[in-house]
C-alpha positions in Angstrom: 14.1 -6.0 -3.5 17.3 -4.2 -2.6 19.0 -4.2 0.8 18.8 -1.1 2.9 21.5 1.5 2.6 22.5 3.0 5.9 24.5 6.3 5.9 27.9 6.3 7.4 28.1 8.1 10.7 31.0 10.2 11.7 32.1 9.7 14.4 31.0 6.2 14.9 27.9 5.7 17.0 28.4 4.7 20.6 26.4 2.0 22.4 24.2 4.6 24.0 23.6 6.4 20.7 22.8 3.1 19.0 20.2 2.3 21.7 18.7 5.7 21.3 18.3 5.2 17.6 16.7 1.8 18.1 14.2 3.2 20.7 13.4 6.1 18.4 12.7 3.7 15.5 10.4 1.6 17.7 8.6 4.7 18.9 8.0 5.9 15.3 6.6 2.5 14.4 4.3 2.6 17.5 3.1 6.1 16.5 2.3 4.9 12.9 0.3 2.0 14.2 -1.6 4.2 16.6 -2.5 6.4 13.6 -3.8 3.4 11.7 -5.9 2.3 14.7 -7.3 5.8 15.1 -8.3 6.0 11.4 -10.1 2.7 11.7 -12.0 4.0 14.8 -13.0 7.2 13.0 -14.3 5.1 10.1 -16.5 3.2 12.6 -17.6 6.5 14.2 -18.6 7.8 10.7 -20.7 4.7 9.9 -22.4 4.8 13.3 -22.9 8.6 13.1 -21.0 9.3 16.3 -18.2 11.3 14.7 -18.0 14.8 16.2 -19.3 17.4 13.7 -21.4 14.9 11.8 -25.1 15.3 11.9 -27.0 12.0 12.1 -25.8 8.6 11.1 -24.1 8.1 7.8 -26.2 6.2 5.3 -24.9 2.6 5.3 -25.0 1.1 1.9 -23.4 -2.3 1.3 -22.2 -1.2 -2.2 -20.6 2.1 -1.0 -16.9 2.8 -1.7 -16.2 3.0 2.0 -17.6 -0.5 2.7 -15.6 -1.9 -0.3 -12.5 -0.2 1.0 -13.0 -1.6 4.5 -13.5 -5.1 3.0 -10.2 -4.7 1.1 -8.4 -3.6 4.3 -9.9 -6.5 6.3 -8.7 -9.0 3.6 -5.2 -7.7 3.2 -3.5 -9.1 6.3 -4.4 -12.8 5.7 -3.3 -12.5 2.1 0.0 -10.9 3.1 0.5 -13.5 5.9 -0.1 -16.3 3.3 2.5 -14.7 1.0 5.0 -14.4 3.8 4.5 -17.9 5.0 7.9 -19.8 5.0 8.1 -22.8 2.8 7.5 -26.2 4.2 10.7 -28.1 5.2 11.9 -30.6 2.7 11.4 -34.2 3.7 
């Protein structure tokens, strides 16, 4: 994995401009997280049959690709957390 490559700014950023860049980056991250949550909510609406424009409830089959995908998404965070776990201190 390589280190990030930040472009040179000319003229150099001021303190105010730096803070604006940080706030913009945080806002972009929050927006992406809200999109993920919205997608998960729409998946639930689809399964429950409450998604606007959908007639009746979706047929729920445990072997459907949507259910398999949802299981994979649900299992991803613990696996990633285990992989990112810091090593135990040496005794």
